[in-house]
Backbone as CSV, one residue per row, in Angstrom:
resi,resn,N_x,N_y,N_z,CA_x,CA_y,CA_z,C_x,C_y,C_z
1,MET,64.589,97.784,43.068,64.983,96.404,43.357,66.138,95.960,42.464
2,VAL,67.040,95.211,43.047,68.171,94.681,42.289,67.769,93.338,41.689
3,SER,67.986,93.184,40.392,67.642,91.919,39.749,68.668,90.849,40.110
4,ASP,68.253,89.599,39.955,69.163,88.488,40.240,70.366,88.498,39.302
5,VAL,70.135,88.933,38.060,71.232,88.993,37.086,72.262,90.036,37.515
6,GLU,71.791,91.210,37.920,72.705,92.258,38.389,73.503,91.776,39.598
7,ARG,72.809,91.134,40.509,73.479,90.652,41.724,74.548,89.612,41.380
8,LEU,74.230,88.715,40.453,75.172,87.673,40.063,76.376,88.263,39.334
9,VAL,76.111,89.162,38.386,77.196,89.749,37.590,78.131,90.568,38.472
10,LEU,77.562,91.447,39.297,78.401,92.302,40.139,79.124,91.494,41.212
11,GLY,78.436,90.524,41.798,79.079,89.694,42.815,80.261,88.934,42.259
12,CYS,80.085,88.362,41.075,81.186,87.624,40.440,82.305,88.568,40.019
13,LEU,81.940,89.774,39.568,82.960,90.747,39.165,83.788,91.197,40.364
14,TYR,83.125,91.534,41.477,83.850,91.904,42.695,84.773,90.771,43.132
15,LEU,84.272,89.544,43.030,85.058,88.378,43.440,86.276,88.190,42.543
16,ALA,86.072,88.278,41.231,87.171,88.064,40.282,88.259,89.118,40.452
17,ILE,87.853,90.382,40.585,88.827,91.462,40.759,89.610,91.258,42.055
18,SER,88.899,90.979,43.140,89.547,90.866,44.449,90.512,89.688,44.501
19,VAL,90.068,88.517,44.054,90.912,87.318,44.135,92.150,87.457,43.262
20,SER,91.970,87.885,42.008,93.109,87.982,41.088,94.109,89.033,41.548
21,PHE,93.624,90.168,42.022,94.535,91.239,42.427,95.186,90.968,43.776
22,ILE,94.515,90.227,44.662,95.166,89.824,45.915,96.369,88.947,45.607
23,ALA,96.206,88.027,44.660,97.314,87.145,44.278,98.471,87.946,43.695
24,ILE,98.154,88.915,42.841,99.203,89.730,42.215,99.880,90.616,43.256
25,GLN,99.083,91.205,44.153,99.656,92.037,45.216,100.551,91.203,46.130
26,ALA,100.121,89.994,46.463,100.930,89.125,47.328,102.261,88.797,46.667
27,PHE,102.227,88.549,45.368,103.460,88.263,44.631,104.377,89.485,44.626
28,SER,103.791,90.659,44.436,104.574,91.899,44.445,105.211,92.139,45.815
29,LEU,104.448,91.921,46.873,104.985,92.091,48.227,106.104,91.097,48.502
30,TYR,105.947,89.879,47.990,106.987,88.860,48.168,108.277,89.276,47.467
31,ILE,108.161,89.843,46.283,109.348,90.297,45.549,110.112,91.334,46.366
32,ILE,109.383,92.312,46.904,110.034,93.374,47.679,110.651,92.814,48.957
33,ALA,109.917,91.937,49.650,110.397,91.408,50.930,111.563,90.446,50.768
34,SER,111.630,89.761,49.636,112.649,88.721,49.460,113.940,89.225,48.821
35,ARG,113.918,90.436,48.285,115.106,90.959,47.600,115.724,92.094,48.408
36,LYS,116.980,91.907,48.800,117.676,92.901,49.611,117.781,94.237,48.898
37,GLU,117.972,94.209,47.588,118.115,95.443,46.816,116.869,96.311,46.899
38,PHE,115.701,95.690,47.106,114.460,96.442,47.246,114.202,96.829,48.697
39,ARG,114.515,95.921,49.623,114.257,96.195,51.041,115.056,97.375,51.558
40,GLN,116.184,97.677,50.919,117.060,98.736,51.410,116.779,100.092,50.763
41,GLN,115.771,100.168,49.920,115.446,101.432,49.264,114.136,101.985,49.819
42,THR,114.162,103.269,50.159,113.000,103.900,50.785,111.756,103.799,49.917
43,ALA,111.917,103.997,48.616,110.757,103.958,47.717,110.047,102.614,47.794
44,TYR,110.812,101.534,47.839,110.202,100.203,47.882,109.617,99.893,49.256
45,ILE,110.205,100.466,50.299,109.617,100.320,51.635,108.228,100.953,51.653
46,ILE,108.133,102.148,51.068,106.837,102.829,50.986,105.863,102.021,50.133
47,MET,106.346,101.513,48.995,105.501,100.707,48.110,105.002,99.444,48.802
48,PHE,105.844,98.866,49.648,105.452,97.652,50.371,104.245,97.925,51.260
49,HIS,104.294,99.015,52.008,103.180,99.342,52.899,101.945,99.762,52.101
50,ALA,102.155,100.440,50.983,101.021,100.763,50.107,100.344,99.485,49.635
51,GLY,101.148,98.469,49.314,100.600,97.182,48.895,99.793,96.511,49.991
52,LEU,100.240,96.644,51.239,99.486,96.069,52.358,98.113,96.722,52.485
53,PHE,98.081,98.053,52.372,96.793,98.750,52.439,95.894,98.347,51.271
54,ASP,96.472,98.229,50.091,95.685,97.806,48.929,95.123,96.402,49.128
55,CYS,95.905,95.534,49.764,95.427,94.172,50.033,94.215,94.185,50.962
56,THR,94.221,95.064,51.959,93.063,95.135,52.859,91.825,95.614,52.107
57,ILE,92.024,96.502,51.136,90.897,96.947,50.306,90.329,95.774,49.516
58,LEU,91.209,94.985,48.927,90.778,93.860,48.100,90.148,92.748,48.945
59,ILE,90.674,92.526,50.145,90.067,91.538,51.045,88.659,91.985,51.434
60,SER,88.499,93.280,51.667,87.162,93.814,51.937,86.261,93.658,50.722
61,GLY,86.867,93.695,49.530,86.100,93.452,48.311,85.533,92.045,48.263
62,LEU,86.253,91.079,48.841,85.733,89.712,48.935,84.468,89.679,49.787
63,ASN,84.482,90.443,50.868,83.297,90.512,51.722,82.130,91.149,50.977
64,ALA,82.425,92.192,50.192,81.379,92.832,49.383,80.805,91.852,48.368
65,SER,81.671,91.033,47.796,81.221,90.021,46.839,80.282,89.016,47.502
66,ALA,80.661,88.559,48.694,79.826,87.584,49.410,78.462,88.180,49.750
67,MET,78.442,89.440,50.196,77.170,90.084,50.533,76.315,90.276,49.288
68,THR,76.959,90.594,48.176,76.220,90.800,46.929,75.595,89.504,46.433
69,LEU,76.365,88.438,46.425,75.886,87.163,45.885,74.809,86.524,46.761
70,THR,74.909,86.722,48.067,73.958,86.080,48.987,72.819,86.998,49.415
71,ASN,72.933,88.292,49.058,71.935,89.285,49.466,71.771,89.298,50.986
72,SER,72.891,89.225,51.669,72.874,89.203,53.131,74.157,89.824,53.671
73,LYS,74.039,90.493,54.820,75.214,91.066,55.478,75.785,90.136,56.549
74,PHE,75.197,88.937,56.665,75.669,87.955,57.641,75.686,88.576,59.038
75,ILE,76.866,88.792,59.587,77.017,89.413,60.904,77.309,90.898,60.696
76,VAL,76.474,91.748,61.272,76.587,93.194,61.051,77.959,93.718,61.464
77,ALA,78.508,93.198,62.553,79.816,93.667,63.032,80.911,93.402,62.005
78,ILE,80.818,92.271,61.299,81.819,91.947,60.278,81.694,92.899,59.099
79,GLU,80.459,93.148,58.672,80.233,94.100,57.573,80.749,95.478,57.948
80,GLN,80.500,95.873,59.191,80.944,97.174,59.689,82.468,97.256,59.707
81,PHE,83.112,96.180,60.153,84.574,96.166,60.231,85.200,96.276,58.844
82,PHE,84.760,95.441,57.911,85.365,95.451,56.585,85.079,96.754,55.837
83,ALA,83.898,97.321,56.043,83.593,98.606,55.415,84.525,99.688,55.952
84,GLY,84.759,99.662,57.280,85.668,100.633,57.876,87.096,100.454,57.418
85,VAL,87.539,99.199,57.341,88.893,98.907,56.868,89.076,99.406,55.437
86,GLN,88.071,99.161,54.610,88.183,99.535,53.206,88.305,101.043,53.029
87,ASP,87.430,101.798,53.693,87.473,103.251,53.544,88.725,103.831,54.187
88,SER,89.125,103.301,55.338,90.327,103.793,56.021,91.579,103.517,55.195
89,SER,91.638,102.348,54.578,92.793,102.007,53.745,92.868,102.918,52.529
90,TRP,91.710,103.245,51.969,91.690,104.170,50.832,92.272,105.524,51.229
91,MET,91.852,106.048,52.389,92.335,107.349,52.833,93.836,107.318,53.111
92,THR,94.330,106.218,53.664,95.757,106.151,53.984,96.618,105.905,52.744
93,THR,96.076,105.224,51.734,96.871,105.034,50.512,97.152,106.365,49.831
94,ILE,96.252,107.313,49.986,96.484,108.637,49.401,97.620,109.339,50.142
95,VAL,97.685,109.159,51.467,98.814,109.708,52.232,100.116,109.026,51.804
96,ILE,100.066,107.710,51.591,101.233,106.969,51.109,101.673,107.497,49.746
97,ASP,100.717,107.833,48.892,101.052,108.404,47.580,101.846,109.699,47.737
98,LEU,101.495,110.491,48.752,102.236,111.725,49.011,103.665,111.413,49.439
99,LEU,103.850,110.429,50.316,105.202,110.043,50.743,106.028,109.569,49.554
100,LEU,105.399,108.802,48.674,106.105,108.297,47.500,106.467,109.435,46.555
101,ALA,105.573,110.406,46.422,105.856,111.564,45.569,107.019,112.381,46.129
102,LEU,107.053,112.559,47.458,108.160,113.287,48.082,109.473,112.545,47.892
103,ASN,109.431,111.226,47.984,110.636,110.425,47.748,111.137,110.604,46.320
104,ARG,110.241,110.583,45.362,110.635,110.758,43.964,111.148,112.168,43.708
105,LEU,110.560,113.146,44.402,111.046,114.520,44.280,112.486,114.614,44.756
106,ASP,112.785,113.938,45.860,114.152,113.946,46.387,115.115,113.235,45.442
107,VAL,114.716,112.075,44.933,115.601,111.277,44.081,115.837,111.948,42.735
108,VAL,114.778,112.443,42.120,114.866,112.949,40.751,115.296,114.405,40.695
109,THR,114.873,115.202,41.666,115.050,116.653,41.552,115.936,117.251,42.631
110,VAL,115.560,117.075,43.899,116.215,117.809,44.984,117.540,117.190,45.381
111,SER,117.556,115.872,45.589,118.748,115.144,46.046,119.312,115.748,47.327
112,LEU,118.524,115.703,48.405,118.944,116.270,49.682,120.231,115.625,50.178
113,ASN,121.126,116.460,50.686,122.406,115.975,51.196,122.221,115.465,52.627
114,VAL,121.443,114.394,52.747,121.128,113.786,54.040,121.489,112.309,53.960
115,PRO,122.116,111.747,55.007,122.463,110.317,54.974,121.253,109.444,54.665
116,THR,121.497,108.398,53.906,120.417,107.487,53.522,119.729,106.889,54.742
117,ALA,120.517,106.546,55.763,119.941,105.961,56.981,118.947,106.920,57.638
118,THR,119.275,108.214,57.621,118.371,109.212,58.204,117.075,109.293,57.413
119,LYS,117.194,109.282,56.087,115.996,109.314,55.240,115.111,108.101,55.510
120,GLU,115.740,106.946,55.673,114.970,105.723,55.928,114.259,105.792,57.273
121,ARG,114.949,106.336,58.289,114.315,106.457,59.608,113.120,107.400,59.549
122,VAL,113.288,108.512,58.849,112.177,109.460,58.704,111.001,108.793,58.001
123,ALA,111.305,108.037,56.938,110.251,107.344,56.194,109.525,106.338,57.082
124,ILE,110.281,105.613,57.908,109.669,104.613,58.794,108.768,105.280,59.829
125,TRP,109.221,106.411,60.377,108.393,107.138,61.335,107.116,107.652,60.683
126,LEU,107.230,108.150,59.469,106.046,108.641,58.752,105.082,107.497,58.438
127,ILE,105.631,106.352,58.053,104.783,105.190,57.772,104.091,104.715,59.050
128,ALA,104.819,104.753,60.175,104.210,104.381,61.463,103.045,105.317,61.789
129,PHE,103.229,106.603,61.508,102.145,107.569,61.724,100.945,107.241,60.837
130,VAL,101.213,106.847,59.595,100.132,106.487,58.669,99.335,105.303,59.214
131,TRP,100.034,104.316,59.775,99.337,103.156,60.346,98.482,103.560,61.550
132,LEU,98.988,104.470,62.381,98.193,104.964,63.511,96.960,105.712,63.015
133,TYR,97.143,106.491,61.972,96.035,107.212,61.337,94.985,106.220,60.843
134,TRP,95.448,105.125,60.246,94.553,104.083,59.738,93.757,103.446,60.874
135,VAL,94.437,103.117,61.968,93.766,102.504,63.120,92.698,103.444,63.677
136,ALA,93.028,104.735,63.792,92.067,105.708,64.317,90.825,105.793,63.427
137,LEU,91.029,105.765,62.120,89.894,105.823,61.195,89.027,104.573,61.299
138,VAL,89.669,103.416,61.419,88.906,102.165,61.559,88.055,102.208,62.827
139,VAL,88.624,102.702,63.928,87.885,102.797,65.190,86.660,103.691,65.028
140,LEU,86.809,104.813,64.324,85.665,105.701,64.086,84.570,104.986,63.298
141,HIS,84.978,104.170,62.334,83.994,103.445,61.530,83.258,102.373,62.337
142,LEU,83.849,101.926,63.439,83.235,100.860,64.235,82.166,101.369,65.192
143,ILE,82.012,102.683,65.286,80.938,103.239,66.117,79.598,102.873,65.480
144,PRO,78.666,102.294,66.233,77.395,101.825,65.650,76.655,102.907,64.865
145,ASP,76.105,102.497,63.726,75.275,103.361,62.872,76.039,104.554,62.318
146,ASN,77.344,104.431,62.200,78.148,105.503,61.629,79.179,104.916,60.673
147,GLY,79.787,105.791,59.873,80.825,105.359,58.947,80.276,104.900,57.612
148,VAL,81.099,104.171,56.876,80.731,103.655,55.559,80.074,102.288,55.719
149,ARG,79.001,102.058,54.964,78.301,100.778,55.014,77.961,100.319,53.597
150,PHE,77.752,99.012,53.469,77.410,98.428,52.170,75.893,98.389,52.012
151,SER,75.419,98.822,50.856,73.985,98.830,50.581,73.606,97.607,49.751
152,LEU,72.706,96.787,50.264,72.236,95.626,49.510,71.287,96.030,48.390
153,ASP,70.793,97.267,48.439,69.919,97.762,47.373,70.721,98.341,46.210
154,ASN,71.848,98.985,46.533,72.668,99.609,45.485,73.884,98.774,45.094
155,LEU,74.324,97.905,46.010,75.484,97.024,45.803,76.801,97.791,45.710
156,PHE,76.917,98.844,46.487,78.191,99.536,46.680,78.152,100.238,48.032
157,PHE,79.277,100.826,48.423,79.405,101.432,49.742,79.018,102.907,49.719
158,GLY,78.576,103.392,50.871,78.262,104.805,51.019,78.224,105.175,52.493
159,PHE,78.291,106.472,52.776,78.263,106.938,54.163,76.848,106.870,54.733
160,THR,76.762,106.523,56.011,75.491,106.580,56.722,75.226,108.029,57.128
161,LYS,74.089,108.255,57.813,73.686,109.621,58.163,74.078,110.016,59.589
162,GLY,74.842,109.200,60.285,75.203,109.506,61.665,76.153,110.683,61.788
163,PRO,76.259,111.280,62.984,77.149,112.438,63.196,78.622,112.100,62.997
164,ILE,79.018,110.900,63.410,80.411,110.501,63.211,80.695,110.308,61.728
165,SER,79.678,109.890,60.976,79.844,109.742,59.529,80.188,111.076,58.889
166,SER,79.516,112.132,59.353,79.807,113.469,58.827,81.237,113.876,59.157
167,LEU,81.695,113.503,60.365,83.070,113.807,60.757,84.061,113.067,59.861
168,ILE,83.822,111.760,59.651,84.725,110.966,58.810,84.726,111.494,57.384
169,GLU,83.538,111.805,56.877,83.440,112.313,55.505,84.170,113.641,55.368
170,GLY,84.060,114.492,56.415,84.775,115.764,56.389,86.283,115.571,56.423
171,ILE,86.744,114.651,57.286,88.180,114.344,57.340,88.662,113.853,55.985
172,GLU,87.873,112.958,55.386,88.262,112.391,54.089,88.334,113.466,53.015
173,LEU,87.306,114.316,52.959,87.262,115.349,51.922,88.387,116.360,52.089
174,TYR,88.605,116.825,53.329,89.559,117.909,53.554,90.991,117.425,53.796
175,THR,91.206,116.123,53.709,92.586,115.616,53.702,92.963,115.072,52.327
176,THR,92.087,114.242,51.752,92.419,113.664,50.446,92.502,114.729,49.363
177,GLY,91.602,115.717,49.409,91.629,116.775,48.395,92.949,117.539,48.382
178,PRO,93.343,118.156,49.519,94.625,118.871,49.545,95.831,117.979,49.261
179,ILE,95.803,116.741,49.752,96.939,115.842,49.509,97.080,115.552,48.023
180,VAL,95.961,115.288,47.354,96.004,115.043,45.911,96.552,116.265,45.179
181,CYS,96.160,117.461,45.614,96.685,118.690,44.995,98.193,118.811,45.217
182,CYS,98.656,118.477,46.427,100.099,118.514,46.715,100.858,117.532,45.831
183,VAL,100.300,116.336,45.672,100.945,115.335,44.813,101.029,115.843,43.383
184,LEU,99.958,116.475,42.914,99.961,117.031,41.556,101.063,118.076,41.398
185,ILE,101.186,118.974,42.370,102.215,120.018,42.309,103.610,119.397,42.296
186,ILE,103.815,118.381,43.127,105.124,117.718,43.187,105.491,117.122,41.838
187,TYR,104.550,116.452,41.198,104.862,115.820,39.913,105.029,116.847,38.797
188,ILE,104.365,117.980,38.912,104.603,119.066,37.954,106.029,119.586,38.106
189,VAL,106.465,119.762,39.361,107.839,120.211,39.624,108.842,119.203,39.076
190,ILE,108.575,117.913,39.299,109.472,116.872,38.783,109.526,116.919,37.265
191,GLY,108.368,117.072,36.630,108.322,117.128,35.169,109.092,118.309,34.615
192,ILE,108.922,119.480,35.227,109.648,120.674,34.780,111.146,120.484,34.969
193,SER,111.536,119.924,36.117,112.952,119.676,36.380,113.557,118.751,35.338
194,MET,112.817,117.719,34.950,113.318,116.783,33.949,113.486,117.453,32.593
195,LEU,112.563,118.338,32.238,112.673,119.058,30.965,113.897,119.963,30.959
196,VAL,114.131,120.647,32.082,115.297,121.534,32.183,116.587,120.731,32.074
197,LYS,116.651,119.600,32.771,117.850,118.752,32.718,118.079,118.199,31.322
198,ARG,117.009,117.806,30.652,117.151,117.234,29.308,117.701,118.280,28.337
199,ARG,117.235,119.500,28.443,117.734,120.554,27.554,119.184,120.903,27.875
200,LYS,119.499,120.893,29.170,120.843,121.287,29.582,121.884,120.252,29.201
201,TYR,121.501,118.976,29.283,122.452,117.896,29.007,122.033,117.068,27.795
202,ALA,121.493,117.724,26.804,120.974,117.020,25.624,122.053,116.212,24.908
203,LYS,123.291,116.650,25.007,124.366,115.963,24.295,125.125,114.958,25.165
204,ASP,124.700,114.806,26.400,125.373,113.894,27.324,124.608,112.578,27.359
205,ASN,125.153,111.530,26.755,124.446,110.251,26.650,124.085,109.670,28.013
206,LEU,124.953,109.842,28.999,124.699,109.285,30.329,123.448,109.893,30.941
207,HIS,123.339,111.185,30.784,122.188,111.862,31.356,120.922,111.547,30.578
208,ILE,121.033,111.366,29.289,119.861,110.995,28.505,119.344,109.638,28.949
209,LYS,120.274,108.710,29.175,119.880,107.384,29.641,119.198,107.484,30.997
210,SER,119.744,108.334,31.871,119.144,108.528,33.185,117.749,109.118,33.058
211,ASP,117.604,110.064,32.114,116.313,110.693,31.907,115.253,109.682,31.487
212,ARG,115.650,108.696,30.685,114.677,107.687,30.265,114.105,106.945,31.463
213,HIS,114.972,106.620,32.408,114.500,105.949,33.624,113.567,106.869,34.405
214,GLU,113.930,108.132,34.505,113.104,109.085,35.229,111.766,109.297,34.535
215,ILE,111.769,109.270,33.205,110.521,109.412,32.455,109.589,108.244,32.747
216,ARG,110.145,107.045,32.832,109.312,105.879,33.161,108.711,106.022,34.561
217,ILE,109.530,106.505,35.492,109.032,106.720,36.859,107.898,107.739,36.855
218,LEU,108.105,108.836,36.110,107.093,109.891,36.066,105.821,109.400,35.379
219,THR,105.972,108.616,34.314,104.803,108.077,33.612,103.976,107.187,34.528
220,GLN,104.664,106.323,35.263,103.973,105.458,36.222,103.240,106.296,37.258
221,ALA,103.903,107.329,37.756,103.299,108.179,38.778,102.078,108.920,38.238
222,VAL,102.165,109.398,36.999,101.052,110.136,36.398,99.831,109.229,36.240
223,ILE,100.046,107.993,35.808,98.934,107.048,35.653,98.282,106.767,37.005
224,MET,99.106,106.502,38.022,98.568,106.222,39.352,97.840,107.443,39.908
225,PHE,98.444,108.629,39.729,97.812,109.848,40.230,96.477,110.094,39.539
226,SER,96.438,109.890,38.229,95.207,110.134,37.470,94.073,109.246,37.966
227,SER,94.392,107.987,38.258,93.354,107.071,38.750,92.849,107.506,40.120
228,VAL,93.772,107.901,40.996,93.382,108.353,42.332,92.559,109.633,42.244
229,PHE,93.018,110.577,41.426,92.310,111.856,41.274,90.890,111.632,40.766
230,ALA,90.737,110.755,39.775,89.415,110.485,39.206,88.476,109.890,40.253
231,ILE,89.000,108.973,41.077,88.157,108.335,42.092,87.784,109.324,43.189
232,VAL,88.749,110.131,43.644,88.460,111.149,44.659,87.396,112.113,44.143
233,LEU,87.539,112.528,42.889,86.604,113.487,42.296,85.196,112.900,42.203
234,THR,85.088,111.676,41.699,83.766,111.072,41.519,83.136,110.652,42.848
235,TRP,83.976,110.244,43.810,83.452,109.816,45.113,82.825,110.975,45.872
236,HIS,83.490,112.144,45.831,83.009,113.287,46.604,82.093,114.217,45.815
237,LEU,82.331,114.351,44.520,81.585,115.333,43.725,80.813,114.706,42.572
238,GLY,80.739,113.385,42.550,80.080,112.702,41.442,78.616,113.067,41.275
239,ASP,77.939,113.445,42.367,76.521,113.807,42.278,76.293,115.003,41.362
240,TYR,77.330,115.820,41.158,77.172,117.033,40.356,77.329,116.794,38.857
241,PHE,77.993,115.706,38.460,78.247,115.534,37.023,78.049,114.105,36.510
242,LEU,77.974,113.117,37.381,77.729,111.755,36.922,76.236,111.542,36.669
243,PRO,75.879,110.628,35.766,74.458,110.327,35.533,73.767,109.905,36.824
244,SER,72.513,110.297,36.964,71.751,109.946,38.160,71.282,108.502,38.048
245,SER,72.224,107.599,38.245,71.956,106.174,38.100,72.732,105.407,39.152
246,VAL,72.163,104.291,39.586,72.851,103.451,40.559,74.145,102.896,39.977
247,TRP,74.219,102.818,38.648,75.420,102.286,38.009,76.598,103.253,38.106
248,SER,76.329,104.518,38.368,77.430,105.468,38.583,78.194,105.088,39.848
249,GLY,77.460,104.830,40.933,78.100,104.409,42.176,78.796,103.072,42.041
250,ARG,78.175,102.166,41.317,78.803,100.858,41.102,80.080,100.993,40.283
251,GLY,80.038,101.865,39.289,81.232,102.088,38.469,82.379,102.664,39.275
252,VAL,82.058,103.592,40.181,83.089,104.175,41.044,83.699,103.093,41.934
253,TYR,82.857,102.210,42.477,83.380,101.156,43.353,84.236,100.156,42.581
254,ILE,83.824,99.811,41.373,84.631,98.911,40.544,85.983,99.553,40.234
255,SER,85.973,100.844,39.899,87.230,101.563,39.641,88.112,101.578,40.877
256,TYR,87.480,101.708,42.016,88.177,101.719,43.304,88.903,100.392,43.546
257,LEU,88.232,99.273,43.269,88.865,97.962,43.416,89.979,97.764,42.395
258,LEU,89.749,98.212,41.171,90.766,98.067,40.129,92.026,98.846,40.484
259,ARG,91.860,100.043,41.044,93.028,100.841,41.420,93.856,100.153,42.501
260,ALA,93.181,99.405,43.383,93.899,98.706,44.455,94.840,97.637,43.917
261,GLY,94.601,97.186,42.691,95.492,96.189,42.100,96.361,96.728,40.995
262,LEU,96.368,98.056,40.828,97.074,98.655,39.693,98.581,98.754,39.908
263,THR,99.010,98.992,41.146,100.427,99.243,41.417,101.362,98.136,40.933
264,PRO,101.083,96.853,41.217,101.994,95.807,40.717,102.124,95.805,39.197
265,PHE,101.011,96.049,38.490,101.072,96.092,37.033,101.961,97.235,36.558
266,MET,101.836,98.388,37.215,102.656,99.533,36.836,104.138,99.255,37.106
267,SER,104.415,98.602,38.222,105.807,98.278,38.552,106.402,97.309,37.539
268,LEU,105.623,96.303,37.153,106.112,95.329,36.171,106.274,95.956,34.792
269,LEU,105.427,96.919,34.473,105.463,97.536,33.149,106.584,98.559,33.018
270,PHE,106.787,99.379,34.046,107.709,100.505,33.926,109.034,100.316,34.669
271,ASN,109.118,99.337,35.551,110.328,99.144,36.356,111.047,97.882,35.891
272,ARG,112.143,98.057,35.163,112.836,96.911,34.585,113.429,96.009,35.659
273,ARG,114.009,96.579,36.702,114.595,95.758,37.771,113.527,94.916,38.465
274,PHE,112.383,95.520,38.706,111.290,94.799,39.352,110.785,93.682,38.441
275,ARG,110.698,93.985,37.152,110.237,92.980,36.190,111.217,91.816,36.099
276,GLN,112.516,92.122,36.085,113.530,91.067,36.035,113.492,90.206,37.292
277,ALA,113.266,90.832,38.445,113.164,90.072,39.696,111.961,89.134,39.660
278,ALA,110.840,89.625,39.133,109.636,88.794,39.035,109.857,87.613,38.097
279,LEU,110.471,87.879,36.947,110.741,86.801,35.989,111.712,85.776,36.571
280,GLY,112.705,86.261,37.340,113.664,85.355,37.967,112.991,84.422,38.963
281,ILE,112.070,84.965,39.763,111.354,84.140,40.742,110.480,83.104,40.035
282,LEU,109.785,83.530,38.986,108.928,82.601,38.243,109.751,81.508,37.569
283,GLN,110.922,81.896,37.050,111.780,80.910,36.387,112.297,79.880,37.386
284,ARG,112.715,80.349,38.565,113.194,79.416,39.594,112.072,78.496,40.065
285,GLN,110.864,79.049,40.160,109.728,78.229,40.571,109.432,77.152,39.535
286,GLU,109.551,77.528,38.260,109.321,76.559,37.188,110.383,75.461,37.216
287,GLU,111.647,75.859,37.425,112.726,74.872,37.487,112.542,73.930,38.673
288,THR,112.102,74.478,39.800,111.857,73.647,40.982,110.733,72.651,40.732
289,SER,109.676,73.117,40.059,108.546,72.234,39.762,108.955,71.113,38.818
290,ILE,109.769,71.458,37.807,110.233,70.442,36.855,111.109,69.410,37.558
291,ALA,112.013,69.898,38.435,112.888,68.984,39.172,112.078,68.060,40.079
292,ALA,111.057,68.610,40.733,110.212,67.790,41.606,109.452,66.745,40.797
293,LEU,108.997,67.152,39.610,108.276,66.215,38.742,109.184,65.080,38.290
294,LYS,110.440,65.424,37.967,111.397,64.396,37.550,111.691,63.425,38.685
295,ARG,111.852,63.960,39.909,112.121,63.091,41.058,110.951,62.146,41.311
296,THR,109.744,62.671,41.165,108.553,61.837,41.350,108.482,60.739,40.304
297,SER,108.840,61.122,39.050,108.809,60.148,37.955,109.835,59.038,38.180
298,VAL,111.046,59.423,38.597,112.108,58.443,38.851,111.725,57.524,40.005
299,HIS,111.135,58.113,41.052,110.722,57.318,42.212,109.651,56.307,41.823
300,GLY,108.719,56.745,40.969,107.662,55.846,40.518,108.208,54.708,39.680
301,THR,109.188,55.014,38.824,109.793,53.978,37.980,110.548,52.957,38.823
302,THR,111.274,53.442,39.826,112.044,52.561,40.713,111.126,51.643,41.511
303,ALA,110.002,52.194,41.944,109.056,51.406,42.738,108.476,50.262,41.928
304,ARG,108.250,50.510,40.647,107.737,49.440,39.798,108.783,48.364,39.555
């Protein structure tokens, strides 16, 4: 049995994580959508769609919070839909991570002699495929008594015992696992390439400066990859090494929600242009608020 204290603590925690990270993700998406310099770069286009998938995960987290706090699934179809959206978005974000890794491989290491417009079209087609993949997964989750469901006894999500559930779980295991391995190999190649370039151009200040930017990109990627790898490992193989406790599953789900809000923080921390754009928007918003306050004050004085 779940105690009232556990239900209250976990419900409030799911709520706090989801609400705060939805706001941060929305701000990050606004930065990318409102700045031409970001909209025209393939990496940011990919990041934008990754942010959309992360937002659906966090919105589903709000539903998990409501079910936890009220000890009720309300309408079963709604619980089924949000559970399917959450798991499908998780699977597609890993595919998005692969696209982002390939983009970084091209920018940092390979530098394919292909027109930028062609690269963007290819990226858009691949992203469209990812969205179709997401829709197909959601449809599979909507089949009654199959897919991922929320447990009111454990307060986290898990697969049901239906035949379609086994199919979805197999797709998830045999796609996310190899994709994560591919991403790891790509970042190893990028890291080796950067070391070779640094040794070759150690005395060239321009290249050293460029390397610093590439190191920040690689550091951000390694942190994001590590979080994804840890969640994939514990989600599929946690029964073999995690403590036999309900808190192991809860911890994995909390980590899962936290990862959905990690990307904006990484961008603000490691991407100077993105950070400057965010500060510029906040500064303009503050100036607008001050100007509006002054106008209100003047209007009030005149009225008196």
